[in-house]
C-alpha positions as CSV (number, residue, x, y, z in Angstrom):
1,M,100.4,122.0,99.3
2,S,102.7,120.8,96.5
3,E,101.9,118.3,93.8
4,P,103.0,114.7,94.4
5,Q,106.4,114.0,93.0
6,L,107.5,110.7,91.4
7,M,110.4,109.2,93.2
8,Q,113.1,107.6,90.9
9,Y,114.9,104.4,91.9
10,I,118.2,102.7,90.6
11,E,118.8,99.1,91.5
12,C,122.4,98.1,91.1
13,N,124.0,94.7,91.6
14,V,127.9,94.5,91.1
15,E,129.7,91.2,90.9
16,L,133.5,91.4,90.4
17,T,136.3,88.8,90.7
18,C,139.5,90.9,90.6
19,P,142.6,88.8,91.0
20,G,146.0,90.3,91.7
21,P,149.6,89.5,92.9
22,S,148.8,90.4,96.4
23,E,145.6,91.4,98.6
24,N,146.8,95.0,98.4
25,V,147.2,95.2,94.7
26,A,143.8,93.3,94.2
27,R,142.1,95.9,96.6
28,G,143.4,98.7,94.4
29,W,142.4,97.2,91.1
30,T,139.0,96.5,92.4
31,A,138.7,99.9,93.6
32,A,139.6,101.4,90.4
33,A,137.1,99.2,88.6
34,L,134.4,100.5,91.0
35,R,135.5,104.1,90.3
36,K,135.3,103.4,86.7
37,I,131.7,102.1,87.1
38,A,130.8,105.1,89.1
39,S,132.1,107.7,86.7
40,K,130.2,105.8,83.8
41,L,126.9,106.0,85.9
42,E,127.5,109.8,86.6
43,R,127.8,110.5,82.9
44,G,124.7,108.5,82.2
45,E,126.4,105.8,80.0
46,Y,124.5,102.9,81.3
47,Q,121.0,101.6,80.4
48,D,118.8,98.9,82.1
49,G,120.3,95.4,82.1
50,H,123.7,93.8,82.5
51,H,127.0,95.3,81.5
52,E,130.4,93.8,81.4
53,V,133.2,95.2,83.5
54,T,136.7,95.0,82.5
55,G,139.9,95.3,84.6
56,R,143.0,97.3,83.9
57,I,144.1,95.1,80.9
58,G,140.7,94.9,79.4
59,K,139.9,91.4,80.6
60,K,136.4,90.8,81.8
61,I,136.3,90.8,85.7
62,G,132.5,90.7,86.1
63,E,129.5,92.6,85.5
64,V,127.2,95.4,86.8
65,Y,123.4,95.2,86.5
66,F,121.1,98.3,86.6
67,D,117.4,98.9,86.7
68,F,116.3,102.3,86.3
69,S,112.8,102.7,87.3
70,E,110.1,105.1,88.7
71,G,108.5,104.2,91.9
72,D,105.7,105.6,94.1
73,Y,104.5,109.1,94.2
74,F,105.3,111.1,97.5
75,E,104.2,114.5,98.7
76,D,106.8,117.0,99.8
77,S,105.8,118.1,103.2
78,D,108.4,120.9,103.4
79,T,106.7,123.2,101.0
């Protein structure tokens, strides 16, 4: 039987207001902002708390919140 392992959790809340000259353009700019958030998250550039999100011209379009925490122990039943 294996030792219990600690499960890691990330709570993430994103709130963006991304204006554009058309709905299609606004969708593209919003998607680009979300991809930028995802890339920074994968590189480990975020800490706990709120972080400003800027659009393509550097203007604030919202923020993202992260809570990196440890949760409950679980036993791996596959080993």
